[in-house]
C-alpha positions, 0 to 999 in steps of 0.5 A: 662139501668134502675138503681134498688134501693135495699131496704136493710131496709125492707127485707122479713122475713122467712116464717116458723113461728119459723124462722120468730119469731127468726128474729123478736126477733133478730132485735127488741132486737138488737141481745140480744135475738136471737144472740145465738140460741140453744147455737150457734151464729147466724147472719141475712143474707140479700140477694137480690132475683135474680128474683125479686130484693127484699131483704130477711133476713135469720138467719144462724149459723156462725163462724168467722175467721180473721174478716170474717163470715163463714156460710153453705148453708145446707138448713136442708139437702134439695136436692137443695141449699137454696134460700139465697145461690142461691141469693148471687151467683147472687148478692154477695153484702149482709147485715149482722146483727151480734148482734147489728152490721149491716154490708155491706159485700160481700159473696162468696163460699169457694174454695175447700182448704178453705172448707177443712180448715173451715168445721171441725170448722163448724161441731164442732160448729153444728155437724148436718152439717154432717147429713145435708151433708149426707141427701143432697148427692150428693149435696155438702153443700157450705161453704160461706165466708162473708167479711165486706165492712165497 
């Protein structure tokens, strides 16, 4: 079996210009510009593409609980799960940048009980998550729990 080396240091950035600029500002300023986006905290999640093995970086709104980071696979209310979510279900080891900190972590989908506990906190932070959930129906928007390995 061939060992594949994952290049965490050179991830692909999002294609939409607005998201790509957000990521570039976040990275170049160590999170000083970009950590807060429209008044809410964001992190950069780097996942491994399930098909190619290449890494890709995505900015996401997050909440914290007991040292864990919580994100929603909303995909702006699209009918399908976003690529970053499908990637982490295939390869749960991820990298996070939260402000200036870069962390190794693992990600998993919250169980129904965890989802019920955390969903109100996520919608309090970003009320549009409820709109995205309605637009995506019948797809349920996964809530993802990310735990640092560092």
